[in-house]
C-alpha positions in Angstrom: -36.1 8.6 -35.8 -37.2 7.1 -39.1 -33.7 6.9 -40.5 -32.3 5.4 -37.3 -35.1 2.7 -37.4 -34.4 1.9 -41.0 -30.7 1.3 -40.2 -31.6 -0.7 -37.2 -33.8 -3.0 -39.3 -30.7 -4.3 -41.0 -29.7 -5.9 -37.6 -33.0 -7.8 -37.2 -32.7 -11.6 -37.4 -35.8 -13.1 -38.9 -34.8 -16.1 -41.2 -38.1 -17.9 -40.6 -40.9 -15.2 -40.8 -38.9 -12.6 -42.8 -40.8 -10.1 -40.7 -38.1 -7.6 -39.7 -38.8 -5.3 -36.8 -36.8 -2.5 -35.1 -37.7 -0.6 -32.0 -36.3 2.4 -30.2 -37.4 3.4 -26.7 -36.8 7.0 -25.5 -36.5 7.5 -21.8 -37.9 10.6 -20.0 -34.3 11.8 -19.6 -33.7 11.5 -23.3 -31.6 8.3 -23.3 -32.3 6.0 -26.2 -32.3 2.2 -26.3 -32.6 0.1 -29.4 -33.8 -3.4 -30.1 -34.5 -5.7 -33.1 -36.4 -9.0 -33.3 -34.3 -12.1 -33.0 -36.0 -15.2 -34.1 -35.2 -18.7 -33.1 -36.0 -22.1 -34.7 -37.6 -22.8 -31.3 -40.2 -20.1 -31.8 -40.7 -19.6 -28.0 -37.1 -18.5 -27.8 -37.8 -15.6 -30.2 -37.5 -12.0 -28.8 -39.4 -9.2 -30.3 -37.8 -5.8 -31.0 -40.0 -4.0 -28.5 -39.1 -6.3 -25.6 -35.5 -6.2 -26.7 -35.4 -2.4 -26.4 -37.4 -2.3 -23.2 -35.3 -5.0 -21.5 -32.1 -3.1 -22.5 -33.3 0.0 -20.7 -34.1 -2.1 -17.6 -30.7 -3.8 -17.8 -29.2 -0.3 -17.8 -30.9 0.7 -14.5 -34.1 2.3 -15.7 -37.3 1.5 -13.9 -41.0 1.3 -14.6 -42.4 4.7 -15.5 -39.1 6.0 -16.9 -40.3 5.4 -20.5 -41.4 8.4 -22.6 -41.8 6.9 -26.1 -41.7 3.7 -28.0 -41.0 3.7 -31.8 -41.6 0.6 -33.8 -40.9 -0.1 -37.5 -41.4 -3.1 -39.6 -40.0 -3.7 -43.0 -43.3 -4.1 -44.8 -45.8 -1.6 -46.2 -48.4 -2.4 -43.5 -48.5 -0.8 -40.1 -47.7 -3.5 -37.5 -48.9 -3.3 -33.9 -46.9 -4.9 -31.0 -47.8 -8.6 -30.3 -49.6 -9.3 -27.1 -46.5 -10.4 -25.2 -45.0 -7.1 -26.1 -48.2 -5.3 -25.1 -47.9 -7.0 -21.7 -44.3 -5.8 -21.3 -45.3 -2.3 -22.3 -48.1 -2.3 -19.7 -45.7 -3.6 -17.1 -43.0 -0.9 -17.7 -44.8 2.1 -19.2 -47.6 4.3 -18.1 -50.6 5.9 -19.9 -48.5 8.9 -21.0 -46.1 6.7 -23.0 -46.2 7.7 -26.6 -46.3 4.8 -29.1 -45.4 5.5 -32.8 -45.7 2.8 -35.5 -43.9 3.0 -38.8 -43.4 1.1 -42.0 -40.1 1.2 -43.8 -41.9 2.7 -46.8 -42.9 5.9 -44.8 -46.3 5.3 -43.3 -46.6 6.5 -39.7 -49.3 6.1 -37.0 -49.2 7.6 -33.6 -51.3 5.7 -31.2 -52.3 6.2 -27.6 -51.2 3.7 -24.9 -54.9 3.1 -24.2 -55.4 2.1 -27.9 -52.8 -0.6 -27.6 -53.2 -1.5 -23.9 -56.9 -1.8 -23.3 -57.1 -4.2 -20.4 -53.7 -4.7 -18.8 -52.9 -7.7 -16.7 -51.2 -6.3 -13.6 -49.6 -7.4 -10.4 -53.0 -6.8 -8.7 -54.4 -9.6 -10.8 -52.2 -12.2 -9.2 -52.7 -11.1 -5.5 
């Protein structure tokens, strides 16, 4: 997984922040979807690697609860957690059994629990 993420980082487009991120989601059936961050001069138009990979799976017919693992690598030497927009997407599409693994390009790795990253999800019940 680490080598695949390193290669994928080369596809990230981050001319403004220079913060390159790659993500691979693994579905419960073993299918893999990849994503990178794609920045935009209009920062609101930027898409993060995690959401890019999650949305790709949904675009290919997968549903909420089909996600087994999310792997996220950034190009620095510091472990990076998903931003809060990505955390919202993770909470919308994944469940508490989804494994989240964070990597740096330099070899650091941290496995985290869904509950460590998603502490108080905003759900559909909140808008009823």
